[in-house]
N, CA and C atoms as an extended XYZ file, in Angstrom:
600
Properties=species:S:1:pos:R:3:atomname:S:1:resname:S:1:resid:I:1 pbc="F F F"
N        12.507       18.476       42.808 N   MET     1
C        11.715       17.446       42.131 CA  MET     1
C        10.782       18.112       41.127 C   MET     1
N        10.788       17.581       39.912 N   SER     2
C         9.979       18.176       38.855 CA  SER     2
C         8.737       17.336       38.621 C   SER     2
N         7.594       18.011       38.598 N   PHE     3
C         6.348       17.299       38.316 CA  PHE     3
C         6.031       17.300       36.817 C   PHE     3
N         6.786       18.116       36.050 N   GLY     4
C         6.518       18.230       34.614 CA  GLY     4
C         6.881       16.982       33.841 C   GLY     4
N         7.966       16.329       34.208 N   ARG     5
C         8.432       15.182       33.431 CA  ARG     5
C         7.494       13.992       33.485 C   ARG     5
N         7.055       13.539       34.679 N   PRO     6
C         6.126       12.408       34.677 CA  PRO     6
C         4.853       12.712       33.890 C   PRO     6
N         4.348       13.959       34.002 N   SER     7
C         3.135       14.323       33.271 CA  SER     7
C         3.388       14.253       31.772 C   SER     7
N         4.548       14.740       31.346 N   ARG     8
C         4.879       14.725       29.933 CA  ARG     8
C         5.011       13.278       29.453 C   ARG     8
N         5.669       12.442       30.265 N   ARG     9
C         5.806       11.035       29.908 CA  ARG     9
C         4.437       10.357       29.817 C   ARG     9
N         3.597       10.659       30.812 N   ARG    10
C         2.269       10.068       30.836 CA  ARG    10
C         1.484       10.513       29.602 C   ARG    10
N         1.573       11.800       29.262 N   PHE    11
C         0.878       12.312       28.082 CA  PHE    11
C         1.389       11.632       26.814 C   PHE    11
N         2.722       11.473       26.704 N   THR    12
C         3.311       10.831       25.534 CA  THR    12
C         2.838        9.385       25.416 C   THR    12
N         2.803        8.682       26.557 N   LEU    13
C         2.335        7.297       26.565 CA  LEU    13
C         0.871        7.213       26.137 C   LEU    13
N         0.045        8.110       26.672 N   LEU    14
C        -1.378        8.117       26.299 CA  LEU    14
C        -1.555        8.438       24.821 C   LEU    14
N        -0.786        9.405       24.331 N   ALA    15
C        -0.880        9.776       22.916 CA  ALA    15
C        -0.450        8.612       22.030 C   ALA    15
N         0.646        7.942       22.410 N   ALA    16
C         1.127        6.801       21.623 CA  ALA    16
C         0.094        5.675       21.623 C   ALA    16
N        -0.531        5.432       22.770 N   THR    17
C        -1.561        4.396       22.868 CA  THR    17
C        -2.753        4.745       21.980 C   THR    17
N        -3.143        6.010       21.990 N   ALA    18
C        -4.275        6.441       21.161 CA  ALA    18
C        -3.964        6.273       19.681 C   ALA    18
N        -2.743        6.641       19.264 N   VAL    19
C        -2.355        6.497       17.858 CA  VAL    19
C        -2.333        5.027       17.471 C   VAL    19
N        -1.739        4.191       18.330 N   ALA    20
C        -1.687        2.758       18.034 CA  ALA    20
C        -3.099        2.182       17.908 C   ALA    20
N        -3.982        2.600       18.788 N   GLY    21
C        -5.370        2.134       18.721 CA  GLY    21
C        -6.044        2.572       17.443 C   GLY    21
N        -5.806        3.821       17.057 N   ALA    22
C        -6.408        4.331       15.824 CA  ALA    22
C        -5.885        3.571       14.616 C   ALA    22
N        -4.578        3.286       14.588 N   LEU    23
C        -4.011        2.541       13.473 CA  LEU    23
C        -4.575        1.130       13.428 C   LEU    23
N        -4.746        0.518       14.594 N   THR    24
C        -5.314       -0.826       14.636 CA  THR    24
C        -6.724       -0.824       14.083 C   THR    24
N        -7.523        0.160       14.464 N   LEU    25
C        -8.896        0.242       13.971 CA  LEU    25
C        -8.918        0.502       12.477 C   LEU    25
N        -7.994        1.339       11.994 N   THR    26
C        -7.940        1.631       10.574 CA  THR    26
C        -7.574        0.398        9.781 C   THR    26
N        -6.659       -0.410       10.305 N   ALA    27
C        -6.140       -1.537        9.550 CA  ALA    27
C        -7.026       -2.773        9.631 C   ALA    27
N        -7.927       -2.826       10.573 N   CYS    28
C        -8.703       -4.052       10.782 CA  CYS    28
C       -10.150       -3.876       10.354 C   CYS    28
N       -10.645       -4.862        9.597 N   GLY    29
C       -12.068       -4.901        9.311 CA  GLY    29
C       -12.754       -5.714       10.386 C   GLY    29
N       -13.992       -6.082       10.137 N   ASP    30
C       -14.725       -6.873       11.125 CA  ASP    30
C       -14.539       -8.367       10.915 C   ASP    30
N       -13.606       -8.723        9.994 N   GLY    31
C       -13.358      -10.133        9.718 CA  GLY    31
C       -14.167      -10.649        8.550 C   GLY    31
N       -15.155       -9.866        8.112 N   ASN    32
C       -15.971      -10.288        6.981 CA  ASN    32
C       -15.879       -9.307        5.819 C   ASN    32
N       -16.255       -8.075        6.069 N   THR    33
C       -16.225       -7.071        5.019 CA  THR    33
C       -15.329       -5.940        5.457 C   THR    33
N       -14.496       -5.456        4.533 N   ALA    34
C       -13.564       -4.387        4.873 CA  ALA    34
C       -14.304       -3.098        5.159 C   ALA    34
N       -13.685       -2.240        5.965 N   GLN    35
C       -14.259       -0.941        6.291 CA  GLN    35
C       -14.092        0.003        5.109 C   GLN    35
N       -14.849        1.096        5.075 N   GLY    36
C       -14.631        2.088        4.038 CA  GLY    36
C       -15.902        2.677        3.495 C   GLY    36
N       -17.039        2.341        4.028 N   GLY    37
C       -18.280        2.945        3.567 CA  GLY    37
C       -18.873        2.173        2.407 C   GLY    37
N       -20.105        1.766        2.538 N   GLY    38
C       -20.765        1.047        1.473 CA  GLY    38
C       -20.396       -0.421        1.496 C   GLY    38
N       -21.115       -1.201        0.709 N   ASN    39
C       -20.838       -2.624        0.623 CA  ASN    39
C       -19.780       -2.839       -0.440 C   ASN    39
N       -18.576       -3.168       -0.016 N   THR    40
C       -17.472       -3.321       -0.957 CA  THR    40
C       -17.357       -4.743       -1.482 C   THR    40
N       -17.995       -5.702       -0.819 N   ASN    41
C       -17.887       -7.112       -1.165 CA  ASN    41
C       -16.488       -7.665       -0.989 C   ASN    41
N       -15.619       -6.936       -0.300 N   PHE    42
C       -14.282       -7.430       -0.008 CA  PHE    42
C       -14.329       -8.243        1.262 C   PHE    42
N       -13.696       -9.399        1.238 N   VAL    43
C       -13.625      -10.266        2.403 CA  VAL    43
C       -12.201      -10.229        2.935 C   VAL    43
N       -12.066       -9.916        4.229 N   THR    44
C       -10.753       -9.837        4.846 CA  THR    44
C       -10.425      -11.160        5.514 C   THR    44
N        -9.307      -11.749        5.098 N   GLY    45
C        -8.864      -13.009        5.672 CA  GLY    45
C        -8.097      -12.795        6.956 C   GLY    45
N        -7.664      -13.909        7.561 N   LYS    46
C        -6.957      -13.844        8.837 CA  LYS    46
C        -5.642      -13.086        8.725 C   LYS    46
N        -5.004      -13.102        7.562 N   GLY    47
C        -3.728      -12.404        7.384 CA  GLY    47
C        -3.881      -10.916        7.147 C   GLY    47
N        -5.111      -10.394        7.226 N   GLY    48
C        -5.326       -8.968        7.010 CA  GLY    48
C        -5.370       -8.570        5.544 C   GLY    48
N        -5.464       -9.559        4.664 N   ILE    49
C        -5.539       -9.282        3.230 CA  ILE    49
C        -6.998       -9.333        2.808 C   ILE    49
N        -7.480       -8.230        2.251 N   SER    50
C        -8.862       -8.149        1.775 CA  SER    50
C        -8.892       -8.518        0.289 C   SER    50
N        -9.843       -9.366       -0.087 N   ARG    51
C        -9.964       -9.822       -1.477 CA  ARG    51
C       -11.409       -9.654       -1.950 C   ARG    51
N       -11.580       -9.616       -3.260 N   VAL    52
C       -12.933       -9.554       -3.812 CA  VAL    52
C       -13.056      -10.543       -4.958 C   VAL    52
N       -14.235      -11.110       -5.098 N   ALA    53
C       -14.498      -12.038       -6.198 CA  ALA    53
C       -14.320      -11.311       -7.527 C   ALA    53
N       -13.841      -12.029       -8.514 N   LYS    54
C       -13.482      -11.429       -9.797 CA  LYS    54
C       -14.624      -10.622      -10.410 C   LYS    54
N       -15.841      -11.161      -10.333 N   GLU    55
C       -16.985      -10.499      -10.990 CA  GLU    55
C       -17.476       -9.261      -10.235 C   GLU    55
N       -16.957       -9.017       -9.038 N   GLU    56
C       -17.431       -7.886       -8.231 CA  GLU    56
C       -16.364       -6.806       -8.013 C   GLU    56
N       -15.252       -6.905       -8.694 N   ARG    57
C       -14.149       -5.962       -8.471 CA  ARG    57
C       -14.433       -4.586       -9.061 C   ARG    57
N       -14.129       -3.537       -8.290 N   PRO    58
C       -14.285       -2.178       -8.820 CA  PRO    58
C       -13.086       -1.784       -9.683 C   PRO    58
N       -13.309       -0.847      -10.576 N   ASP    59
C       -12.217       -0.335      -11.406 CA  ASP    59
C       -11.188        0.388      -10.543 C   ASP    59
N        -9.923        0.202      -10.882 N   ALA    60
C        -8.867        0.985      -10.240 CA  ALA    60
C        -8.992        2.428      -10.722 C   ALA    60
N        -8.604        3.394       -9.899 N   PRO    61
C        -8.684        4.790      -10.330 CA  PRO    61
C        -7.644        5.101      -11.390 C   PRO    61
N        -7.826        6.218      -12.079 N   LYS    62
C        -6.810        6.691      -13.016 CA  LYS    62
C        -5.681        7.310      -12.198 C   LYS    62
N        -4.514        6.717      -12.312 N   LEU    63
C        -3.342        7.229      -11.606 CA  LEU    63
C        -2.316        7.656      -12.639 C   LEU    63
N        -2.104        8.954      -12.715 N   GLN    64
C        -1.120        9.519      -13.636 CA  GLN    64
C        -0.292       10.527      -12.870 C   GLN    64
N         0.962       10.612      -13.212 N   GLY    65
C         1.814       11.585      -12.545 CA  GLY    65
C         3.249       11.458      -12.985 C   GLY    65
N         4.124       11.811      -12.067 N   GLU    66
C         5.555       11.809      -12.344 CA  GLU    66
C         6.240       10.833      -11.401 C   GLU    66
N         7.198       10.104      -11.947 N   SER    67
C         7.956        9.177      -11.119 CA  SER    67
C         9.030        9.940      -10.349 C   SER    67
N         9.677        9.251       -9.430 N   LEU    68
C        10.741        9.878       -8.641 CA  LEU    68
C        11.903       10.336       -9.519 C   LEU    68
N        12.080        9.685      -10.677 N   ASP    69
C        13.159       10.124      -11.573 CA  ASP    69
C        12.688       11.138      -12.612 C   ASP    69
N        11.476       11.674      -12.395 N   GLY    70
C        10.988       12.772      -13.238 CA  GLY    70
C        10.320       12.354      -14.531 C   GLY    70
N        10.088       11.058      -14.728 N   LYS    71
C         9.455       10.582      -15.956 CA  LYS    71
C         7.951       10.449      -15.757 C   LYS    71
N         7.166       10.582      -16.854 N   PRO    72
C         5.712       10.371      -16.734 CA  PRO    72
C         5.424        8.928      -16.336 C   PRO    72
N         4.425        8.750      -15.487 N   LEU    73
C         4.048        7.423      -15.016 CA  LEU    73
C         2.528        7.339      -15.031 C   LEU    73
N         2.005        6.253      -15.605 N   ASP    74
C         0.557        6.106      -15.768 CA  ASP    74
C         0.187        4.639      -15.527 C   ASP    74
N        -0.685        4.409      -14.570 N   LEU    75
C        -1.137        3.050      -14.262 CA  LEU    75
C        -1.746        2.378      -15.492 C   LEU    75
N        -2.442        3.139      -16.325 N   ALA    76
C        -3.116        2.572      -17.504 CA  ALA    76
C        -2.137        1.914      -18.472 C   ALA    76
N        -0.876        2.325      -18.450 N   ASP    77
C         0.124        1.731      -19.342 CA  ASP    77
C         0.395        0.264      -19.015 C   ASP    77
N        -0.040       -0.190      -17.841 N   TYR    78
C         0.251       -1.555      -17.395 CA  TYR    78
C        -0.977       -2.462      -17.438 C   TYR    78
N        -2.039       -2.009      -18.114 N   LYS    79
C        -3.219       -2.858      -18.248 CA  LYS    79
C        -2.813       -4.132      -18.985 C   LYS    79
N        -3.326       -5.263      -18.523 N   GLY    80
C        -2.915       -6.549      -19.062 CA  GLY    80
C        -1.898       -7.242      -18.167 C   GLY    80
N        -1.370       -6.487      -17.193 N   LYS    81
C        -0.470       -7.052      -16.189 CA  LYS    81
C        -1.155       -7.018      -14.836 C   LYS    81
N        -0.695       -7.848      -13.928 N   VAL    82
C        -1.084       -7.723      -12.525 CA  VAL    82
C        -0.200       -6.623      -11.954 C   VAL    82
N        -0.810       -5.605      -11.368 N   VAL    83
C        -0.045       -4.471      -10.839 CA  VAL    83
C        -0.148       -4.454       -9.315 C   VAL    83
N         1.006       -4.406       -8.681 N   VAL    84
C         1.085       -4.316       -7.229 CA  VAL    84
C         1.447       -2.880       -6.882 C   VAL    84
N         0.503       -2.158       -6.279 N   LEU    85
C         0.701       -0.761       -5.891 CA  LEU    85
C         1.012       -0.693       -4.402 C   LEU    85
N         2.189       -0.196       -4.079 N   ASN    86
C         2.605       -0.101       -2.679 CA  ASN    86
C         2.734        1.364       -2.275 C   ASN    86
N         1.964        1.776       -1.270 N   VAL    87
C         2.025        3.147       -0.755 CA  VAL    87
C         3.078        3.196        0.347 C   VAL    87
N         4.050        4.091        0.219 N   TRP    88
C         5.172        4.118        1.154 CA  TRP    88
C         5.733        5.531        1.306 C   TRP    88
N         6.514        5.699        2.346 N   GLY    89
C         7.247        6.940        2.568 CA  GLY    89
C         8.613        6.611        3.142 C   GLY    89
N         9.616        7.399        2.816 N   SER    90
C        10.974        7.117        3.303 CA  SER    90
C        11.075        7.264        4.817 C   SER    90
N        10.159        8.004        5.415 N   TRP    91
C        10.136        8.292        6.846 CA  TRP    91
C         9.422        7.198        7.643 C   TRP    91
N         8.853        6.229        6.950 N   CYS    92
C         7.953        5.240        7.559 CA  CYS    92
C         8.721        3.980        7.947 C   CYS    92
N         8.781        3.677        9.259 N   GLY    93
C         9.493        2.501        9.758 CA  GLY    93
C         9.009        1.193        9.165 C   GLY    93
N         7.696        0.897        9.180 N   PRO    94
C         7.215       -0.347        8.579 CA  PRO    94
C         7.519       -0.445        7.075 C   PRO    94
N         7.573        0.706        6.393 N   CYS    95
C         7.929        0.696        4.959 CA  CYS    95
C         9.358        0.200        4.782 C   CYS    95
N        10.241        0.605        5.691 N   ARG    96
C        11.632        0.140        5.632 CA  ARG    96
C        11.704       -1.365        5.864 C   ARG    96
N        10.856       -1.874        6.750 N   LEU    97
C        10.858       -3.309        7.038 CA  LEU    97
C        10.427       -4.141        5.831 C   LEU    97
N         9.466       -3.647        5.070 N   GLU    98
C         8.941       -4.451        3.964 CA  GLU    98
C         9.644       -4.213        2.636 C   GLU    98
N        10.422       -3.143        2.516 N   ALA    99
C        10.984       -2.741        1.216 CA  ALA    99
C        11.822       -3.831        0.557 C   ALA    99
N        12.669       -4.510        1.331 N   LYS   100
C        13.530       -5.544        0.725 CA  LYS   100
C        12.697       -6.698        0.176 C   LYS   100
N        11.566       -6.986        0.825 N   TYR   101
C        10.698       -8.061        0.348 CA  TYR   101
C        10.006       -7.663       -0.956 C   TYR   101
N         9.592       -6.413       -1.041 N   PHE   102
C         8.965       -5.937       -2.269 CA  PHE   102
C         9.964       -5.960       -3.423 C   PHE   102
N        11.201       -5.551       -3.147 N   ALA   103
C        12.241       -5.587       -4.175 CA  ALA   103
C        12.465       -7.014       -4.661 C   ALA   103
N        12.532       -7.959       -3.728 N   LYS   104
C        12.777       -9.373       -4.048 CA  LYS   104
C        11.625       -9.967       -4.856 C   LYS   104
N        10.395       -9.779       -4.375 N   VAL   105
C         9.234      -10.390       -5.039 CA  VAL   105
C         8.964       -9.724       -6.383 C   VAL   105
N         9.273       -8.445       -6.516 N   SER   106
C         9.081       -7.788       -7.818 CA  SER   106
C         9.966       -8.436       -8.877 C   SER   106
N        11.172       -8.837       -8.498 N   GLU   107
C        12.071       -9.513       -9.440 CA  GLU   107
C        11.603      -10.939       -9.705 C   GLU   107
N        11.126      -11.624       -8.663 N   GLU   108
C        10.672      -13.019       -8.811 CA  GLU   108
C         9.450      -13.148       -9.722 C   GLU   108
N         8.613      -12.134       -9.742 N   THR   109
C         7.336      -12.230      -10.473 CA  THR   109
C         7.334      -11.480      -11.806 C   THR   109
N         8.414      -10.810      -12.136 N   ALA   110
C         8.450       -9.987      -13.354 CA  ALA   110
C         8.153      -10.808      -14.603 C   ALA   110
N         8.629      -12.057      -14.644 N   ASP   111
C         8.406      -12.909      -15.816 CA  ASP   111
C         7.014      -13.538      -15.846 C   ASP   111
N         6.212      -13.243      -14.831 N   HIS   112
C         4.847      -13.781      -14.752 CA  HIS   112
C         3.797      -12.702      -15.032 C   HIS   112
N         4.222      -11.613      -15.672 N   GLY   113
C         3.277      -10.554      -16.024 CA  GLY   113
C         2.868       -9.686      -14.861 C   GLY   113
N         3.787       -9.472      -13.927 N   VAL   114
C         3.506       -8.635      -12.749 CA  VAL   114
C         4.366       -7.379      -12.807 C   VAL   114
N         3.748       -6.250      -12.545 N   GLN   115
C         4.467       -4.967      -12.471 CA  GLN   115
C         4.232       -4.355      -11.094 C   GLN   115
N         5.307       -4.075      -10.403 N   PHE   116
C         5.220       -3.360       -9.133 CA  PHE   116
C         5.345       -1.868       -9.418 C   PHE   116
N         4.541       -1.067       -8.716 N   LEU   117
C         4.627        0.393       -8.757 CA  LEU   117
C         4.513        0.905       -7.328 C   LEU   117
N         5.295        1.886       -6.985 N   GLY   118
C         5.168        2.518       -5.683 CA  GLY   118
C         4.383        3.810       -5.788 C   GLY   118
N         3.791        4.203       -4.680 N   ILE   119
C         3.228        5.552       -4.544 CA  ILE   119
C         3.932        6.150       -3.340 C   ILE   119
N         4.944        6.962       -3.617 N   ASN   120
C         5.701        7.597       -2.542 CA  ASN   120
C         4.920        8.816       -2.068 C   ASN   120
N         4.582        8.835       -0.782 N   THR   121
C         3.747        9.913       -0.265 CA  THR   121
C         4.329       10.522        0.996 C   THR   121
N         3.995       11.777        1.208 N   ARG   122
C         4.397       12.560        2.379 CA  ARG   122
C         5.892       12.827        2.465 C   ARG   122
N         6.640       12.555        1.414 N   ASP   123
C         8.027       13.013        1.318 CA  ASP   123
C         7.990       14.334        0.557 C   ASP   123
N         8.362       15.415        1.211 N   ALA   124
C         8.285       16.733        0.576 CA  ALA   124
C         9.302       16.893       -0.559 C   ALA   124
N        10.423       16.199       -0.435 N   GLN   125
C        11.477       16.247       -1.452 CA  GLN   125
C        11.711       14.841       -1.996 C   GLN   125
N        12.236       14.759       -3.213 N   LYS   126
C        12.475       13.454       -3.831 CA  LYS   126
C        13.714       12.754       -3.282 C   LYS   126
N        14.732       13.510       -2.873 N   ASP   127
C        16.013       12.903       -2.488 CA  ASP   127
C        15.890       11.810       -1.427 C   ASP   127
N        15.151       12.038       -0.316 N   PRO   128
C        15.038       10.953        0.674 CA  PRO   128
C        14.402        9.691        0.097 C   PRO   128
N        13.419        9.863       -0.792 N   ALA   129
C        12.746        8.719       -1.402 CA  ALA   129
C        13.680        7.992       -2.367 C   ALA   129
N        14.439        8.743       -3.156 N   ILE   130
C        15.397        8.135       -4.092 CA  ILE   130
C        16.463        7.363       -3.322 C   ILE   130
N        16.950        7.932       -2.232 N   ASN   131
C        17.945        7.242       -1.405 CA  ASN   131
C        17.365        5.988       -0.767 C   ASN   131
N        16.107        6.060       -0.348 N   PHE   132
C        15.406        4.891        0.207 CA  PHE   132
C        15.414        3.750       -0.810 C   PHE   132
N        15.042        4.061       -2.050 N   GLU   133
C        15.001        3.025       -3.088 CA  GLU   133
C        16.381        2.419       -3.328 C   GLU   133
N        17.405        3.255       -3.352 N   LYS   134
C        18.772        2.744       -3.526 CA  LYS   134
C        19.173        1.849       -2.365 C   LYS   134
N        18.871        2.277       -1.139 N   ASP   135
C        19.252        1.520        0.059 CA  ASP   135
C        18.622        0.136        0.097 C   ASP   135
N        17.391        0.016       -0.410 N   TYR   136
C        16.664       -1.251       -0.311 CA  TYR   136
C        16.577       -2.008       -1.633 C   TYR   136
N        17.269       -1.532       -2.657 N   GLY   137
C        17.316       -2.252       -3.931 CA  GLY   137
C        16.014       -2.246       -4.703 C   GLY   137
N        15.209       -1.203       -4.516 N   VAL   138
C        13.931       -1.084       -5.231 CA  VAL   138
C        14.213       -0.547       -6.632 C   VAL   138
N        13.871       -1.343       -7.645 N   THR   139
C        14.169       -0.945       -9.024 CA  THR   139
C        12.931       -0.563       -9.828 C   THR   139
N        11.738       -0.859       -9.312 N   TYR   140
C        10.514       -0.494      -10.033 CA  TYR   140
C        10.188        0.979       -9.778 C   TYR   140
N         9.414        1.608      -10.671 N   PRO   141
C         9.130        3.042      -10.520 CA  PRO   141
C         8.110        3.339       -9.423 C   PRO   141
N         8.195        4.542       -8.892 N   SER   142
C         7.227        5.030       -7.903 CA  SER   142
C         6.708        6.390       -8.320 C   SER   142
N         5.396        6.574       -8.168 N   PHE   143
C         4.811        7.903       -8.312 CA  PHE   143
C         5.345        8.788       -7.189 C   PHE   143
N         5.629       10.032       -7.498 N   PHE   144
C         5.966       11.012       -6.464 CA  PHE   144
C         4.672       11.737       -6.119 C   PHE   144
N         4.164       11.497       -4.919 N   ASP   145
C         2.850       11.996       -4.492 CA  ASP   145
C         2.981       12.641       -3.106 C   ASP   145
N         3.670       13.785       -3.031 N   PRO   146
C         4.025       14.339       -1.718 CA  PRO   146
C         2.847       14.689       -0.818 C   PRO   146
N         1.707       15.056       -1.380 N   ILE   147
C         0.588       15.441       -0.514 CA  ILE   147
C        -0.579       14.454       -0.564 C   ILE   147
N        -0.363       13.303       -1.177 N   GLY   148
C        -1.370       12.243       -1.145 CA  GLY   148
C        -2.528       12.418       -2.109 C   GLY   148
N        -2.360       13.164       -3.185 N   LYS   149
C        -3.460       13.365       -4.134 CA  LYS   149
C        -3.864       12.077       -4.840 C   LYS   149
N        -2.887       11.250       -5.168 N   LEU   150
C        -3.209       10.005       -5.878 CA  LEU   150
C        -3.998        9.047       -4.996 C   LEU   150
N        -3.665        9.014       -3.723 N   ILE   151
C        -4.376        8.127       -2.804 CA  ILE   151
C        -5.852        8.528       -2.721 C   ILE   151
N        -6.117        9.828       -2.821 N   LEU   152
C        -7.494       10.321       -2.749 CA  LEU   152
C        -8.315        9.962       -3.987 C   LEU   152
N        -7.669        9.504       -5.042 N   ARG   153
C        -8.406        9.126       -6.256 CA  ARG   153
C        -9.116        7.786       -6.110 C   ARG   153
N        -8.747        7.011       -5.091 N   PHE   154
C        -9.465        5.761       -4.854 CA  PHE   154
C       -10.832        6.121       -4.283 C   PHE   154
N       -11.917        5.765       -4.972 N   PRO   155
C       -13.237        6.179       -4.506 CA  PRO   155
C       -13.634        5.497       -3.210 C   PRO   155
N       -14.457        6.201       -2.426 N   LYS   156
C       -14.998        5.604       -1.201 CA  LYS   156
C       -15.833        4.405       -1.582 C   LYS   156
N       -15.847        3.423       -0.681 N   GLY   157
C       -16.608        2.216       -0.949 CA  GLY   157
C       -15.773        1.138       -1.613 C   GLY   157
N       -14.532        1.501       -2.027 N   THR   158
C       -13.623        0.473       -2.524 CA  THR   158
C       -12.603        0.220       -1.437 C   THR   158
N       -11.800       -0.784       -1.650 N   VAL   159
C       -10.749       -1.048       -0.683 CA  VAL   159
C        -9.584       -0.137       -1.043 C   VAL   159
N        -9.622        1.068       -0.492 N   ASN   160
C        -8.598        2.058       -0.817 CA  ASN   160
C        -7.438        1.997        0.164 C   ASN   160
N        -6.272        2.492       -0.253 N   PRO   161
C        -5.098        2.452        0.618 CA  PRO   161
C        -5.130        3.602        1.606 C   PRO   161
N        -5.680        3.377        2.798 N   LYS   162
C        -5.827        4.484        3.734 CA  LYS   162
C        -4.830        4.441        4.874 C   LYS   162
N        -3.768        3.700        4.727 N   ALA   163
C        -2.706        3.663        5.727 CA  ALA   163
C        -1.371        3.644        4.994 C   ALA   163
N        -0.313        3.922        5.719 N   ILE   164
C         1.038        3.863        5.158 CA  ILE   164
C         1.857        2.967        6.078 C   ILE   164
N         2.367        1.841        5.589 N   PRO   165
C         2.232        1.339        4.218 CA  PRO   165
C         0.899        0.647        3.996 C   PRO   165
N         0.509        0.593        2.746 N   SER   166
C        -0.596       -0.258        2.329 CA  SER   166
C        -0.306       -0.724        0.916 C   SER   166
N        -0.943       -1.804        0.528 N   THR   167
C        -0.694       -2.393       -0.784 CA  THR   167
C        -2.018       -2.769       -1.424 C   THR   167
N        -2.152       -2.413       -2.695 N   VAL   168
C        -3.345       -2.732       -3.489 CA  VAL   168
C        -2.876       -3.521       -4.707 C   VAL   168
N        -3.594       -4.592       -5.033 N   VAL   169
C        -3.285       -5.368       -6.237 CA  VAL   169
C        -4.391       -5.144       -7.257 C   VAL   169
N        -3.980       -4.770       -8.460 N   VAL   170
C        -4.889       -4.527       -9.575 CA  VAL   170
C        -4.737       -5.693      -10.550 C   VAL   170
N        -5.862       -6.287      -10.948 N   ASP   171
C        -5.789       -7.448      -11.842 CA  ASP   171
C        -5.510       -7.030      -13.289 C   ASP   171
N        -5.427       -8.005      -14.164 N   ARG   172
C        -5.056       -7.731      -15.566 CA  ARG   172
C        -6.091       -6.890      -16.303 C   ARG   172
N        -7.301       -6.839      -15.779 N   GLU   173
C        -8.353       -6.039      -16.416 CA  GLU   173
C        -8.450       -4.633      -15.834 C   GLU   173
N        -7.535       -4.284      -14.944 N   GLY   174
C        -7.525       -2.940      -14.365 CA  GLY   174
C        -8.504       -2.775      -13.219 C   GLY   174
N        -8.805       -3.869      -12.536 N   LYS   175
C        -9.749       -3.816      -11.412 CA  LYS   175
C        -9.044       -4.169      -10.103 C   LYS   175
N        -9.516       -3.550       -9.013 N   ILE   176
C        -8.899       -3.776       -7.703 CA  ILE   176
C        -9.301       -5.152       -7.194 C   ILE   176
N        -8.298       -5.991       -6.939 N   ALA   177
C        -8.542       -7.385       -6.555 CA  ALA   177
C        -8.238       -7.658       -5.090 C   ALA   177
N        -7.305       -6.905       -4.495 N   ALA   178
C        -6.904       -7.178       -3.113 CA  ALA   178
C        -6.262       -5.941       -2.507 C   ALA   178
N        -6.292       -5.906       -1.170 N   ARG   179
C        -5.656       -4.804       -0.449 CA  ARG   179
C        -5.261       -5.263        0.947 C   ARG   179
N        -4.180       -4.687        1.454 N   THR   180
C        -3.828       -4.855        2.853 CA  THR   180
C        -3.319       -3.534        3.406 C   THR   180
N        -3.536       -3.323        4.688 N   LEU   181
C        -3.124       -2.093        5.365 CA  LEU   181
C        -2.005       -2.372        6.360 C   LEU   181
N        -1.135       -3.296        6.022 N   GLN   182
C        -0.065       -3.666        6.938 CA  GLN   182
C         1.196       -3.951        6.135 C   GLN   182
N         2.361       -3.891        6.780 N   PRO   183
C         3.578       -4.276        6.070 CA  PRO   183
C         3.570       -5.768        5.794 C   PRO   183
N         4.221       -6.163        4.700 N   LEU   184
C         4.223       -7.556        4.275 CA  LEU   184
C         5.646       -8.075        4.145 C   LEU   184
N         5.820       -9.376        4.419 N   ASP   185
C         7.079      -10.022        4.082 CA  ASP   185
C         6.880      -10.744        2.748 C   ASP   185
N         7.912      -11.432        2.267 N   ALA   186
C         7.838      -12.059        0.943 CA  ALA   186
C         6.733      -13.116        0.878 C   ALA   186
N         6.608      -13.915        1.929 N   GLU   187
C         5.595      -14.975        1.943 CA  GLU   187
C         4.187      -14.390        1.884 C   GLU   187
N         3.929      -13.341        2.670 N   GLN   188
C         2.609      -12.702        2.670 CA  GLN   188
C         2.318      -12.042        1.331 C   GLN   188
N         3.347      -11.463        0.742 N   LEU   189
C         3.176      -10.808       -0.553 CA  LEU   189
C         2.813      -11.826       -1.629 C   LEU   189
N         3.493      -12.970       -1.623 N   HIS   190
C         3.141      -14.040       -2.565 CA  HIS   190
C         1.720      -14.534       -2.310 C   HIS   190
N         1.348      -14.663       -1.038 N   GLU   191
C        -0.001      -15.105       -0.689 CA  GLU   191
C        -1.043      -14.132       -1.268 C   GLU   191
N        -0.690      -12.873       -1.310 N   MET   192
C        -1.613      -11.839       -1.786 CA  MET   192
C        -1.721      -11.844       -3.308 C   MET   192
N        -0.577      -12.007       -4.000 N   ILE   193
C        -0.604      -11.815       -5.446 CA  ILE   193
C        -0.652      -13.102       -6.275 C   ILE   193
N        -0.177      -14.222       -5.726 N   ASP   194
C        -0.125      -15.454       -6.524 CA  ASP   194
C        -1.494      -15.913       -7.048 C   ASP   194
N        -2.573      -15.830       -6.227 N   PRO   195
C        -3.883      -16.233       -6.768 CA  PRO   195
C        -4.322      -15.344       -7.940 C   PRO   195
N        -3.925      -14.098       -7.923 N   ILE   196
C        -4.318      -13.185       -9.017 CA  ILE   196
C        -3.468      -13.456      -10.249 C   ILE   196
N        -2.195      -13.803      -10.053 N   ILE   197
C        -1.340      -14.200      -11.173 CA  ILE   197
C        -1.924      -15.445      -11.847 C   ILE   197
N        -2.462      -16.364      -11.050 N   ALA   198
C        -2.968      -17.648      -11.568 CA  ALA   198
C        -4.283      -17.518      -12.317 C   ALA   198
N        -4.976      -16.383      -12.193 N   GLU   199
C        -6.266      -16.205      -12.870 CA  GLU   199
C        -6.091      -16.206      -14.386 C   GLU   199
N        -7.084      -16.758      -15.062 N   LYS   200
C        -7.061      -16.785      -16.528 CA  LYS   200
C        -7.980      -15.713      -17.067 C   LYS   200
């Protein structure tokens, strides 16, 4: 009889519980203001989507880099559009669950002045990420950000993308309007971006 296996199982269960708890705490605000240091003025709704009033939105960071296909990519080139920034990794299970919805909604909203951009992170090589996009029909460009440098450009005190997956919506003036730290389906994604599309 081996005593090592139950202990290892127990340790694995405890570790998994601790990680799940940490992710839950990271993804959840207090129901009123999102976490992140300082008064962000972001209000988190029941669906886990944090929003901010138009007059109180912080500027989106400067995001420049290279896309997965090796081309220059710059968030500033899309000013005047609503930009949906999705942080993802090919290794991430929840990212796989939401990818088809992002592909679908990106096509549905393209004629409404919406641009989807990905931030592919923690993939050391491009090939797994490129294959991920092919598998899920993702046609919009993604920044290749293997060590998370672009994510760190979001200043503290804003609703920054501190989980994978997470999604940030930038309004037409280049300001952060909404964020969520959870995977989204098509309905939730529309709920997040449609009010910003409707803004004048």
